[in-house]
N, C-alpha and C positions, 0 to 999 in steps of 0.2 A: 714957556712952561717946561719944567724938568721932566725927564723920562719917568722918574719915580712918581711925580704928581699925575702924569697921564695915566699910569697903570694903577693908581690907588683905588681902593674899594669905592670911594666917593668921587673918583675922577671922571673925566669925560667919556672914557671907554666904557666903564661900568654903567654910567648914566644912559648911554645911547644903545648899548648892546645887551639884549636880554640874556641873563644868566652868565654874563662875563665875569670871570674871576681870574686875575693874573696868576700865573704859575711862576714859581721861583726861577726855573731855568729860562722861561720866556723873558722875564725882567732882566736877568743876567745877560741874555743875548741882546736885548734891545739897548742896554747901556753900552755894550761892547760895540754895536753898530754905530751908535751915536758918537762914541770916541773916534772910531775910524773915519767917520764923515767929517768930524771937526778937524782932525789932523791930516786928512787927505792920505790916509794909509791904506794898507791891504789887510783884510781880515778873513780867516778861514774858520768856518763854524760847522762842526758836525752836530746836528741837533736831532736827537732820537725822536722816533715817531711819537706824536702827541705833545711835543714841546710847545707848539704854537708858533713856529718860526715865521709864518707869513706875517702875522701881526707884529712880531718882534723886529722885522726889518722895515715893514711899511710905516709904522708909527715914527721912528726916528728919521726915516728918509723924507717923509712929507713934512715933518716938523722942522727940518733943517732949512726949508725955504729954497733949497737948491734945485737945479734941474736934474731929474732922476730918470735913468733908463733901467727898467727891470726886465731881465731876460729869463725865460722859463725853458724847461726841457721839452715841452710838447705844446701843441696847439690847444689841447684840452685844458691843461693847466693854465695856459695863457688866458683862455676865455673865462675860466673859473676865477682867476685873479682879477680880471678886468670887470666882469659883470657881477661878481659876488663880493669878494673881499675888499677891493678898492672902494666901491661905493659905501660899504659899511664904515671904513676908516675915514674916508673924506667927510662923511656925515658926522661922525663922532668928533672929529677935529675941526669941524666947520671950515674945511679946506676948499677954497673957491677957484684956484688957478686951473686952467684946462688940462684934462688928461686925455690920452689917446691910445688906441690899440692899433698896432701895425703888424701885418703879416707879410710873408713873402709873396712875390708876384703870382705864383701859381694858385693862390687862393682867391684871386680877383678876376671877375669877368672881363674879357677883352672885347669891347664893343666892335672893333674893326674886324676881328677874326670871326665873331659871331655873325656879323652881316655878310662877310665873305662866304661863310658856310651856308647861309640862307640863299645866297645867289647861286650856289653850286649844289643845292639840295637834291636836284634830280640825279646827282651822281653818287649819293650816299646810301649806306646800308639802312634797312628798315629800323633797326634798333637805334641808330644815331638819329634818324628822322623823328622817331617817337620822343627821344630825349630832347631834341632840338625844340620841339613844341613847348616842353616844360621850361626850358631855358629862356626862350623868347617871351613867354607869358610872364615869367618871374622878373625878367630884366626891366620891364616897364614900371615895376612897383618897388624894386629894391633901392635903398638909400645908401648902401655901402658896397654892393657888388660882390659880397662874399659868397662864393659858389657853394660853400658848405651849408648855406641856408636854402638851397633850391629844394622845394618840396618834392618828395617822391623820387629823388635822384640818388642812385647808389654812389657811395663815396669813392669807388674806383671805376665809375662809368667811363666808357671809352670816349664819350663826347668831350669830357673835361679837357683833354689834351688839345681839342680843336677850338675851344672857346676861351682858353686862357693863353697867356703869352709866356715866352721864355726870353732870356737875355739875347738869344740868337735871333728870334723872329719878331721881337718888338720893333716897331717903326720909330719909336721915340718921338721927337718933336715933328717928324714928318707925317705922323699919323693924323688923319683928318678929324679924329675924335679926341685929340690930345687934351683939350681943355676939360672934357667931360670924363676922362679916363678915371675909373674907380681907383686904380693904383696911385695915380698922380694925386688925386684928391686925398687919399689916405695918407700919403707922404706929406702933403701940405699941412694936414691937421697935426701930424706928428711933429713937424718942424715948429709949429706954433704952440705946442703943448709944453707944460712944465714937467709932467710925468708921462713917460711913454712905456707901454708894455709890449715887448717883442718876444721872440724865441731865439734860442742859441743859433739856429741855422741862419736866421736873418742877421744876427750880430756878426757872424763870420763872413757872410756874404758882403756885408758892409765893409769889413776890414779888407776883403779882397778887392772891392771896387776902389777903396781909398788908395790901395797900393798901386793902382794903375794911374792915379792922378786925375781920374775923370769923375768928380762928384762924390756924393755920398748917399746912402740909403736911410741911415739913422742919424738923428741930430746929435751933435756933440753934447756931452753932459758932464756934470761935476760929480755925480754919484752913479756908479754902476752896481747893480745887485744881480747875482746869478743864482737862481733857485734850481735845484736838481743839478748842481754844478759838477757832479761826478761824470756827467755826459760830455763835458766840454772837450777833453782831450781827443776823443774819437771824432767828434763833429769838426773840430778845428783841423784835424788831419785831412779830412775830406775836402775842406774849402781851400786849403793851401796847396792842394794837389791839382791835377788836371785829368780830364777824362774825355773819351770819345765813345759814344754809344750808338747802337743801331737805331734806337728810337729817334735820336737827333737826326741821323742821316736820312731815315725814311720820311720824317716830317719835312726836312728840307726838300727831298725829292718831290713830295706832294705839293709843297708851296711853289716849287719851280713850275710844275704842271699848271697850277692855278694862275701863276703869273703869265705863262705862255698863252693860255686861253684868253686871259683878260687884256694883255698888253702887247702881245707879239704873235698873234695867231698865224702870221705868214711865215714864222720861223719853225718849220716842222722839226728841224734838228734839235731844237730846244726840248720838245716833248720826248724825243728819242733819247736824248742825253739824260733826262730825268728818269726815264724808265730803266736805263742802263745803271744808273746810280742805285736805284732801289733794288734791282736784281743782284748787283755786286754786293750790297750789304747783306742780303739774304744768303748769298753763296758763302760769304765769310762766316756767317753763323753756322751753316751746315759743315764747314770745314773744321769746326770745333769738335764735331762728333755728336752722337745722340745724347750722351750723358751730360755734357757741358760741365758745370761746376766752376770752381775757382782754381787758378794756377798762375805760374810765373810766365810772363809774356816771352821771356828769353827762350823757354822750352818750346813754345809754339813757333817761334821764328826759325827753329831748327827743323821743323817738319815741312817737307817739300810741298805737300798739298795745301797746307795753310798759307805758306809763303806765296804760292801761285794765286790763291784767292785774294790775298792782301794786295798783290800786284794788280789784279783786275779792279779792285776797289780804288786803288790809287789812280789807275788809268781813267776810271769813270769820273772821279773827282776832277782830274785834269781836263777831261772833255767838257764837263759842266762849266768849269772855270773859263775855258776858251770861248765857248758859245755865249755864255752870259756876258763876257767881256765885249762881244760884238753887239750885244743888245743894250749896253749902257746908254742911259739917257732916254730910253723909250718909255719908262714908267717907274714909279716908286717901288713897286713890288719887285721888278727885275733888278733895279739898283741894289735893293736890300738883299736880294738873293745872292748877288755877286759878292757883297760884303761877307755874307755867311759862308759861302763856299771858300772864300779866301781864308777866313778864320778856321774853317774845318781842316783845310789843307795844312795850315801851320800847326794846329793842335795835334793832328794825327802824327806829324813828324816828331812832335815833342814826346808823345806817349810811347813812341817806338824808338827813341834815342836811348837805348837800354844800357849804355855804358857810363852814364853819369853816376857819380857816387852820392850817397846821402838820400837816395830815393828807392822806393820799391816799385817795380814795373809788374803789374799783374792784371789778370782779366777775370771777369765774372760773367758767366754764361748761363742763362736760363733756357727754358724750352723754346722760346721764340726770339730772345734778344741777347745781346752781348754788350759789355762795356770794356774798353781798354783804359787802364788807369795808371797814372803816375802819382805816387803818394810820398810825401816827405817822411822820413823815419822819425823825426822829432819836430815839434812846433815850439819847443820851449824858448828858443832864442827870439823868435818873432813875437810870441805872446808876451814874453818878459819885457820887450821893448815897448809894447803897447801899454802895459800897466805902470810904466815909469813916468807917465805924463805928470807934470807938476800940478799940485792942488786938485787932484782927482782921487776920489775914494773908490775902492773896489772891495765888494763883499761877496764871498763865495760860500754858499751853504747847501747842505744836503744831509740826509740821514746816513749817507754812506760815502764818506770821504777818507776815513782812516783804515789802515790795516794794522792790526795788533796795537791799536790806540795811538798810532803815529800817522802824521800827514806826509811823510817823506815821499811816498810814491806819487801822490797828487802834485806836490810841489815840484818834483823833478820833471813831471810830464809837461807842466805849464810854465816852468821858470819862475816860481813864486817864492824863492828863498827869501828869508827875512820878513815874511808876513806874520802878523799876530795870529794866534791860534786859540780856539776855544772848543772844548768837547763837552756836550751836555747830554746826560743820560735821559732816556725816555722816562716819563713819570709813571708809566704803567707798572703794575706789580706782576712781573712775569712769573714770580714764584707761585702765585695763586692762579694766574690767568692762563698759563701755558705749560706744556711738556714737550721736550725734545727727545726723539728716539732715533738711534742708529741701530737698526735691528741686527741680530746675529744671523749667520748662515745665509748671507746675501750672495747672489751670483757675482762673479768678478765684473769690473766695470766694462770690459770689452767682450763679455761672453756672448756666444751666439744665441739669439732668441731671448735676450735679456728682458726686453719689454714684456713679453708674455709671462716670463717667470715672475717679474715684479708685480704685474697686475694680479696674478693668482695669489701671490703672497699678501697683497694689500686688501683683497676682497673682504676678509673678516673685519678688518678695521673700518673699511668704508661702510659696511653694513651696520656697524656699531655707532658710527658718527651720527649725532642727532641732526646736524645741519648739512650744508653743502661741502664739497671737497674740490680743491685744486690739485691736479696731478701735473706737475711741471716737469717737462722733459728737456734734455739738452740736444736732441736730434729729432727730425721729423719721422725718421724710420721707427724709433722707439715710441714716439707719440702715437703713430698709427697702430702699432702692435698692442699698446696698452688699451686704446679705445676699442679695438676689435674684441679683445677678451672681455672687457667690462660690459660692453653691449650684449655680449652673449651670456654672461654669467650673473649679472646683478639686475635687480628690479628697479633701477633708478634711471632717470634721464641722463644720458651721457652726451655732452656737448663736445665737439671737436673743432679746434682752431682751423680756420680756412673754409669751413662749411657755411659760414655766414660772416658778415662783417663784425668787427670787434665789439662795437657798441651794442649791437643786437644780441650777440652771444652773452654779454655781461647782463643785459636787461633780463633775458630769459633765465639766466643763472640765478639772479637775485629773486625774481618773481617765483621761481620754482621752490627755492628754499632748501631742497635736498638733492640738487643735481651734482653731477661730477663733470668738471670742465678739464679736458685734457689739452694741454697747450705747450708751446715752446717759448722762445725768448721774449716775444712781444708781450707776454702776460707776466713776465717776471718783475716788471716795475710799472709805476703809474696807474695801478689799479687800486681802488679804494672800496672794498666791500665790508661793511660793518655788520655786526650782529651774527646770529646763528647761521645765516646764509653761507658763511664761510667759517667752518669749524675745524677744518683739517687741510693742511698743505703737505703734499708729498712731493719730494724732489728726487728725481731718478738717480742723479750722481752729481759730484762736484763739477761746477761749470767751467772747467778749463777750456780755453780756446783750442780748436783743432790744431795739432802740430803741423798739419798740411797747409794751413792758411798762409798764403804767400807773403802777406804783410808781416805776420808774426815771424815767419822764417827769416825775413830780411832784418827785422829788429833783433832777433836772436843772434844772427851772424854779426851784426853791428856791435851788439853788447859784448860778444866774445872778443872781437878785435880790440875793444877798449879795456879788456881784462876784467870784465864784470861777470856776474853770475846771472844768466838770463832767467833761470827758473825763479830765483829769489827776487830779482828786480823787476821782472815783467810778468811771467805767467802766473805766479802765485798771487801777487797783489790784485791782478784783474779778476781772477777767479774768486777771491775773497769778497771783493766789492759786488760782483754779480750775485754771489750767494746771499750776501746781506740784503740785497734788493728783493730776492725771492722770499727770504724769511720775513721781510717786512710786510708781506701781504697778509699775514695771519692776524696779528693783534692791532686793530685800528682805533680802539676805543676802550675806555676804562671798564666797560661792562662786557667786553668780548672775552670768550674763552675758546681755546683751541689747542690742537696738537700739531707738531711739526715732525715729519719723518724724512730723514735724509738717508737714502738707500745706497750709501757708498762706504764700504768698509775702510777706505783710506782715512776717513775721519778719525778712526781709533787705532789703526795699525801702521800708520805712517807718521814720521816725526812732524811733518808739516801740518798734520791734522790739528795739532794744538793751536796753530795760528788761526785756523778757521774758527775753532771753538772760542778762543779769546776775543775774536772780533765780533761775535754774536752777543745778543742780550743775555743776561744771566738767567737762562731758562733751566729749570731742573731737568736732569738728563736720566735716561734709562736705556737699556738695551732690550727690554722685553716688550714686544708689541702688545701682549695681553694686558699690561698695566694701564695702557691708554684707554681701554674700555672702562676700567674702574674709574679713571679720571672723569670720563664723560658721565658715568653714573652719579658721581658725587656732585658734578656740576648741575645736572638736572634736578637733583634733590636739594640744591641750594646750599650745600655744605661748605661752599667756599665763601 
């Protein structure tokens, strides 16, 4: 059946899906995807909000009869696609081959680690014991082992690290529960399926595993579709790099203690070595200083105190290595701990070999933990080689792939030169549905106390807004300043990112209908709030990456060495795509109305401001905040 026939008013989609009516851009995209699949080519599609891109790639992918892997930008989108969109389309097309959902290993219960925790329950903290009861009770009833389904368990609960596995601590085929392992079962289903839904993190984890020559995580396919593809370059960079973190070190120290008590309780030096490893990891965190943050590893290596703490960590790792070597053959846990300490020693050497070119060496330090990272400056060559496989189709789609109506930046980051391109405008009528304001008399982007000034400036507009409001900030400091002022000055519920988990904050925001949600980057994308519950989006300033970011610094230096313009080639494109994502939160449906306020004078008084404006939807613009109240008045009277 042709794509035209499938999308016809009397076709299978319209017959099966209530209210379905194909949109012209949706049909154009579906036909382009079908051509790419038939030819085994590469296709880039920027599909504006409301285009219906999910059906536009699902229908030709399933109709092709080929094996398909669909990768999404988040677990939420992954589940929405698998549990809502995919069943709808398979039903409409009478598609019967098996489909599967596959997540990364940290999403699945590890039976061996749960049982080990149960055997050591007398050593655990009360909060972990309380959650352990929930996990154990749920484990007897679950059919997929997805820890996200555990009733009453916080999404960031401490116990999750103890009842899921990592590449480092998984026992693999040596595990006594291997045949019943939820991860293994999920991978078997995926290997047998014709359509597999994964996420970008898992795709690149699979590439990294294949690079080692030891197996695969995701089945080979003839068609790959990447939704929310704008996230790919950053995620790829993380997976083709390496890191060593204090969480990994402390987990290993704890597992050595458990192995010592279970399999070598006569080797007291093993317990002492594990204690020394944990303490050395904590000491290195303290050597970063109180504030932590991100920075260049080379700078830390020049600091004597940090160097001394690192030497103690290396000594502790060496001691664990020697003692575990003596215990080889006494038990599976001890043997596996020896493999992990060997790998840790090697990886620590790699992330500290700071003189290699083509990489950024940087650290990220929070209140309790740190990571040392080695990150490639570009993944274009490696990813380009991947998409050159013969007779395989690759489709990349998102609402935000272009800068100034060009795919150049995205293609350069992933090595996708020569790909077919398609830009589809949103079907929404932004001229009637929205207004964009860059107010006059704004404080400068780096002004002291800017968050308080902006909050006070926006209070009249927020009070005039008939529904809810997102106040999106580019830093946590500004976010807290804004929330403090709004909570003091306005009579609405003010929700603050970090005070509860993301899903509950969103649920409360929607149910309230007139709340203000103050947030940073995690709310800039992947959020879908329709109707009056979100009538106003305020963005504090253009989302340029911090110039102090060590990875950005390394890329800027590399770009300069090659004779390029780092601002035009790196910093500006990334800021444009981030802003497009934030703007995309406002209008999600044909019946939505709302206003967008960007509180950054650079939008109008810098030459590059035109690039931002040209990359946004064609929303009528004003510089007068007062006119936005009139827009809401006309909307409420139904004059639009």
